[in-house]
N, C-alpha and C positions, 0 to 999 in steps of 0.2 A: 383439441388444439391447446397449446400451453397458454397460461395466463400467469401474471406475476403482480402481486400487490405493489402499488406505487405509493399510496398514502393510506395508512391505517385509519380506522374509525377513531374519532376524537373521544368518544364515550362508550360505555357499555349500555346495553338495553335495560339492565337492572341496576338500580342504585344500591349502595351499601345499606341504606335505610330500608328499602323494600326487601332486600335479602334477609336482614336481621328480623324484620317483622315476620316474614315467612318462616324463618327458622326458630321463631319464638325466643329470640335473644334480646335482652334489654338494650336499648339504644346507647345507654351510657356505659355498657360493658364493652370495652374496647380491646380487651386482651387478645382476641382472635380476629381483629379487623383485617390484618394483612393476609391471613389464611382465607378469610371470606372473599376478599378482593380476588385472590388467585382462583378460588373455586368459581366465582362469578364468571371470570374470563374463560375458564375451562368449560363450564356448562354452556356458555354463549357460543363458543367455537364448536362444541359438539353438535348443538342444535343447528347452527348455521351450516356446518358441513353436511349433516343429514338432509337438510332442506335443499342444498345446492343454491342458496340465495345469499345475497348481501343484506344484512338487517339494518345496520347503521351506515350512513353515507361514507363511502370509501372509494378510492380511485384505483383502477386496475389498468394494466397493460396487457392486451390480448395480441397474440402472435399467430399468423397463418403463413403457410408456405406460398400461397397465391390467393388471389381473389376467387370467388366461386366460378366453377366451370360449368359447362353444359347448359348455358343459357339461364342459369339461376340468377334472379334479379335481387337477391338479398343475402345478407350474411348475419347469422345469429350471434349474439354476444352472451357470454355466461353471466351468472350471478344476478338474476333479476331481483327487484325491479330496476330496469335501466332508467337512469335519471337524465343523462346527457352524454354526448360524445365530444371530447375535447379536440382530438386530432385523429386523422387517418393518414398514415405515412406508408410509403412503399418504396422499394428499390426498383427503379426503372430498368429497362432492358440493358442499360449500360452499367448498372450497379450503383447508381447515384440515388441517395435517399431523397425522396420528394414528399412534399405535403400536398395531399389531394384537396382541392378546393371544396368547401362545404356545400357549395351550390350544386355539386355533382351527385349528392346523395341526400336521402331523407332519413331522419332518425325516428324510428318507431318505438316510442316509450310505452305504448299501450299493450302490445303483444308481449307474451311471456314465453320464452325469453325475448328480450328486446332485440331489435335488429336494425341494421343499416340497409336501406333499399336504394336502388338506383333512381335518380331523378329521371323524368321523362326524356327519352331520346339519348340517354348517356349510356356508355358501355364501360365495363370495368377496364382499368388500364392494364397493359401488359407488364409483367414483373420479371425481375431477374430470376433465373432458375437456381434458387438456393433456399434452404430452410429459413423460415421466419422473415420472408421478404416483405410481409405486410405487418404493420404495427399499429394497433388502434388503442388509444388511451380513452377510457370512459369512466364515468361516475355512476355508481350503482348504490342501491339501498333505499329504505323507506324514508330516510331523513334522520331526525333525532329520535331518542328513545321513546318519546311520547307517540310517535307515528308507527311503531312496531305493533302489529296486531296482538291483541291481548292473549289469544290462545298460544301464540309463540312465546310470549313472556311467561305464561303459565308453565309451558314445557321447560323453559330455562330454569324456572324456580324449582320444578320437580327434580330436574337433573342436579341442581345445586344441593337440594336436600339429600339426594342419594350420595353425592360426593362427600357432603359434610358428615352425614350420620354413619356412613359405611367406610370409613378410612381404614383400608387394609383388612377389613373383616370378611374373610372368605366364607364364613358360615352363613352369611346373610345373602348368599347368591340368589336364593328364591325371591327374596324381597327386591333385590336389585333387578332381577329379570322382570318381575311384575311392574316395577316402576318404569323400566325401559319400554315395556309395552304401552304403558299409559302415556309416556312421553311421545312415542311414535304415533300413537292414536291422535294426539293433539296436533302433531306436525304434518301428518300424512296429507291432508287436504291442501296444504301449501307447498308440498314438495315438488321440486323440479326433477323429474326422472331422466337421467342422461340416456340418450339413444346410442 
């Protein structure tokens, strides 16, 4: 089901200082800082995409064509960990956008992926028969950089090293492949595998 980012993370999980320390670059050497910032972002996005997780707090809009069918009492949201749900909106059978009262559902931030479950005795509302009739805005991520698990940060640093040291160097494919295996080994236990 489609999702669209509403509010980007405010920071990266790795600081410029952490990156330069890992790359063994003196902190006062600033001539490649803009490149390193860009590579931090690329390494971060690479690892986040592999994981299927949100690392730093960010807000997403999730869309579904309808609420769950066949008696299912919950709806899973992507990009764990789920922090909160801001709104659940849907087009009613007349095609009018409605905001569903939060008393009708329970937000499960413990399960991964997180989910919205029906409150006791509540049924999903009927929706207009069109695509993306359900719209859920939610907040996901571990919080700030200090809350991201260290093994994920280590994988980001390894990917950063690969991107920094192998800029356009096709002959280093073996080293890159070995590093990619190490990165995936660090990330695999935290990966959300889509079904």
